[in-house]
N, C-alpha and C positions, 0 to 999 in steps of 0.2 A: 543209477545205469539200464537204461531200457533194455528187456529182454528180446533177443531175436531168434531167428532160424539163419544157420548157418551149415551149410554141408561141412560133413566132417573130413578133415583131410589126412592125409599120411603125413609124417614127418622123413621120411625117407625122399620121397620122391615128389613131393607137395600137392599130388592127385588126390583127391577125391575118390574113398572107397567105394564099391560096388553095393548102392541104396542104404548106405548107412547116413543116416541126420539125427544129429544132436542137439538137444540144448543147451546152450552156453550163455556166459556173461563175456562178452568180448571187450576188448579194451581198445577205444575208438584210436589210439594214439598209437598202435600195434596191432595194423590190418595188414595179413598175409596180402605177398604181391600177386598172386594167382587168383586169389579168390573175389568173386563175383560179389561186388555188395551191394544190398537189397535197398531199394529207393528209402522205404520207412527208417535204416539205420541211417541211412546220409544227414535226410533232415533234421531225426531228432539230435545227431551228431552238432548239425549246425544251429539247432535252436538252444544248445546247452548256453547257462551262464553263470559270469565267472570267469575272473581277469585268466587263470591257466588255460581255459581251453578255448579262448580265442587263439592263440599260440596253434591248439591243435587242430582248429578249423579252419588257420589259414595254410597248414601244413596238409592237412587232410585235402581240401579243395586244389590248393598247386597238381598234387600227385595224378587226381583225379581229371585234370585239367579242365577249371571250371572255376568260376569267378565269384568269390563268396561276399559278402555285403552283411552289414549287424541286423538283428534280427527287430524284429517291433518291437514298438515301447511298452510296457508292463506298466502296471498299475502299482505306483508307490516309490519306483526307481528313480527316484529325485537326482540323487548323487553320481548318475550312470548314464552316458551319453544315451541318442537316441538312437534305436535301432532300427534297422531299415531290413524290408522283407526280404524274405527268403526269394531265390532267383526262381524257384519252381512253379511259385504262388501267385496269380491272376500278374502273367506277364508274359509277352507275348514277341515272339520273333520273326519278323519282315523280313520279307527278299527282296530285291529289285519290283516284283508285279503287285507288291502290295499283300501278297499272302501270310497267312499266321501258320506257324510251324506248331507240332502238337508236343514236337520232341524237342521240350523247352529244360529237360532235368539234366542232360550231357550237352552242353553250347560248349565250342572249342573256346580258348583263353583268348581277349581282346575282341571277341564278337560284339557288336554295336547292339546293345538294348535297351530295353524302355522300361519303365514302371507307369502305368496308366494313372493311378491312385500315387503316385509321387512326385509332387509337384515340381520337387527339385530337378527330375531326368524329363520334363516334356519335351518332346519333338519340334525344335525349328528350322526352318527354311532356309535353306542356304542361297547360294546366286543362283544355281541351276535350278532351283523350283524343288530340288529334293530335298527331305528332312534329314538333317544333322540332330540323330537322337542323344549323342555326349555331349553337345553343347546344354550347359548349366545355365537353367533361368535363375535370376537372382530371386531369394527368397526374399517373400512379404513378412512385415512383422503381423502377428496374431493381431486380431482385433484386439481381447481381452486382456493384451500386454501393456503394462505401464510406461508411458512415454519418459524419454530420458530428459533428465534436467538439461536446459540451457541457457546460458547464458546471456539469452536474446531478453529483453524487460517485456512482462505482458503491455499489451496497449493500453488496457484500463489504467493500468501504476504508470506506464509512461504518461499518457496525459493526464492521469491527476498530479505527476508532478510538475507537468510541463504550467498546469496551470494554478501552481501554488502561488506566485508570485503574482501579482497584482500587475497587470499592462495597460497600456495606453492604446490602443485601436484607433484605426482610420476609418471605420464604419461610420457612418451617416445617418443620422436618425431620419424618420419621418417629420418631425416637427423641427431639429433645429438645423442650422446654415454653418455648425462649426465641424472641424474634421476628427477631433480627439475627441475620445470617449475614456473617463478613468472606471474602472472596475474596482469597489472597494468592498471587502470580504466582511460580513457584518453576521457575524454567528447567530449569536445570542438576542433574544429581544430586549427592551426598554424594561425598567423596574418598575412595576403598580406604583403605585401611592400608599397600596394599605401596610404591605411589606416595610415601607421606611417608617410608617407611624408604629408600626408593632414596635420595629428594633428600638426606637425614641422610648419609648415607652420602661421597653428592657435597661436600655443604657444608663436611663437617666430618674430612675424607680428610686434609685437610693442614693444620691448623693442631687441631685438636681440641677439646681444652679453652682453648686462646689466644685463641680465634675472639674478635674484637671489633670494635665500630664498625657504622656504618650502612651500606648497601651505594654509598651518594650518594657518599661517599669512598672509595670502590673504585675501580682505573682500569679504563677501559672493557673492556678486554678482559678482565676478569674479568664484567662483566656478560651480555656476552656470552656466554660459556662458561654462564652462566648460564641464557639464553633457550633455548640449545643443549639442553642437557638436560631443559630442562622438552616442549622438542616430540619429544626422546626416549623422554617416556613412553608417549603413544600417539599413534596417528595422528589422532583425531579432535578438534577443538578443547573440544570439549564434554564429552568424556571424562576428562581429563587437568587436573592443576592448573596455575591462573596464574599470574603471576610473582608477583604481591603477596601472595598463597596462600603461595607456596615463600618469601618475606621475614618474611612474618610468623610461617612456622614456623620459619623461624632464629634470630630472638629472642626466641622461646620455649624452645629449645633453650640459646642463649647463656645465657639467666638460670639453667635447670635444672641444668647444668655448674658454676655459678657461683653457687649458693645467697647468699653472704655479700653479696656483693659487690651496691650497687644501680644501677637502672638509668643515672644520670651517672656510673658508676664505667666500666659497659659498652660505653660510649661508644653509648649506645642513645636518648638525649636527655633532656633534664630532665623532670621529674615536672610541672611548671606546664604545657608546651607539650603534654603526653600528657594531662593531664586536661582541657584545653580543646578540644583535639581530639575529647575523649569527647563534653563538654557539648552541644559543636555537633551530634554524632551523634545525641544524647538530643533537641534542637532538633525534626533535620528528620524525628523519627520523631512527635513529638510534631504536628506542623505534617499530618504525613500520617494521622495518627487523628483530627483537626480533619475532615479533609476527607471523612474516609470515615463522620463523625456516632458514633464513638464514644465516650461520656462516660468519665471517667477522673480520676483524682488521682495529680498527677506522688509525686516525695517529700517537695519541700517541702510540700504542700497534705496528706500523710498525717502529718508531723510538727507542720504546724500545728493540726490537727484532732486528732490527741492532745492536745495543749497543753489545746487550750479546753475538750476534753472529760475534762483530767487522768488520762489511760490510758497506759500504757508501748506502745512499740512493740519487737513481739520480731523481727520481719523489714520491710525497707522495698521493695518493688521499685520499680524506675523507672514503671512503670504499672502504677494498680491499678484495674481496669474496675468501674465504679461497680454496671454490669450485666453478668451474662456472657455471650457472645459465643461461636457456634459457628463456629471455624477452620476455613477450607476451604481447603486449598492445591489449585491448579490450575497445567495445565502448558500450554501452547499448541504446536499439531505445524506443522511446516513442508514445504510452501511455505502450504497454507491456513490457517495459523495455530487448526486447530480445538481446541476447548478439551477438556480430558480433566482429570479430578476424579483428585488424589493419593488414595491409602487413606491413612489415618490423620488423619481429620478428627475436632478435639475440641472441648469446650467450653472455655474458657480464662478464667478471673477474674486474671490478671496478665501483664505481659510483662517483659522486661527486656533489655536492649539491652547487646551485648559490641562493642567495635571493635578485633575482630580475629579471626584465623582460629579458630577450634573445632579444636583440635588432638587426634587420636587416641591419636597415639604417647605423648601426655605421660603419667603417670603419675596417675591419683587422689589424692588426698591430699598431692600433692608441693608447694614451695616454688612461686608464680608466679599467675598469673590462671588458668589454663585447669585447673590442681591442682584447686583448688576449686571448679570449676563444679557438679559430681555434687553435694556437699556444701549447694552453697545449695541448688540446685532442692528438693531434701529437705527442706530447712526451709520453702519456700515451696508447697511441694502438703500437710504437714503442715498449715501454720498458714490458709494461704486458699485451696487446693485446687490443682486443674491449671492449668499457663498455658503458657508458650511461650518459650523463648531463639531472641533475635534478633541472628546473628553476622553483623556488618556484610561480614565476607571469607569466609563458609559455613562450613562443617562435616565432620566427616570421618565416617563408615561407624559403626566402633566409637563412638563419642562418642553420636551420635546415637542410636544404640540403646540404649545406657545410658540417655540421658535418657528415651525413649520409652518403656523398662520403669519408668519413677518416675511419670510422667503429665503428662511437658513434650514439646512439639513444637520442633522447631527450623525455623526462619525464617532465610534471607537477603535481600540486598538486590540480587540480579543479575538479577531483574524489572526491571517497569518501578512498583516501589509506592513506595520512597524515594527520592528523589534525595538523590545524595552531592557535588553540586557545592560547594556551603558548606565541607564537611568536607576536600575534594581542596584548596578553597583555600585553606585555615589549613596544612594539612600542606604544600604546596609553600613556607611561611615555615621550615620546619624541618628538613623531612624529603625534600628534591626536589635533583637537581644543578643544573648550570647551566641546564641546557637546559628546566628547571621538569615532569622527569620524577619522579614520587614514588618513591624509592629506601630506604623506612624500613631 
């Protein structure tokens, strides 16, 4: 409690004694009614902190006919509300002529006052051209204050979600005379030949031509060795083969080393389940083309149309496009997702689906699915024009280059284009281990 100087008073008549001055500790809540209060005393009482002194401050200010506000903000008072400055400091009272008054400590209650340093009480101009000091100004947020979270999606995320699914646009290219452009997401590059050769040496170094069966029937330690060998191909995951690609490559070479034997004899599954998985793969591609508003004819539609017209069909691709479409492959950079147009856009007339990995190490013209790909592509181009091969597990660099020279583009399912969930569900019924991992 501050030590102040006050005139001593007589308890009998409440009048100060002659010349008597005492130094006492005054109680701010019990001031004598007739005692003149020192200005320093009142200012110190108004700046006292604590919940008990707030009521005393209000009562004292009411008795003296003044308007009180909270004190200034103090460092470290996080849990207390912001204190306002005392009316007697840095405050001016303006009259009708605009003159300031120096007697600002004893203002009558309810008089319009403003604080020049307080942004909440800035004078506003009313309709008569006079200032209205009590009109509160809207508080502005502090520049260092964090923004409140909103339900509005950021523009970049909204744009990335909008571009997740490839669409068919109506932009006309410089060198094409059609209206539709199909954007195909191709995030991963083709596999170089040296990686295939290295994995072939690893897979067949023990059994050679006697290698049989699917990987789901092999012991777990062998699957672990395969995964370790895949990781040793390249440091980056995007630059090396994946385990499904390696296992598809293994199936191709098992068939290449044993041409007279069938798939069931080699322990690679029956033809019925393999064809069913391939059929489901074509169904999901068809659904993607419908979402992309691409007009097409399936293989059954082509045969039905040929029978109705009495014509013969030399080639029947999986999807024959009614109108040509400009195929444009894109790739999104990480982490911002900037879209890059890959070279080699082509106007296609058909799409052929292949539910395996397009291995470059399989010689052209050999027995097996991959050995006949290049000859099949040449027939399609001669009869129908340029088109595209869609490999479910990607393609090798050399095979992709050979197909490009013929006039065929190579696509994959590594982007967000074709959903393979139903294909994987069916594969788990015949080429997955007990944990549900697909190991053909």
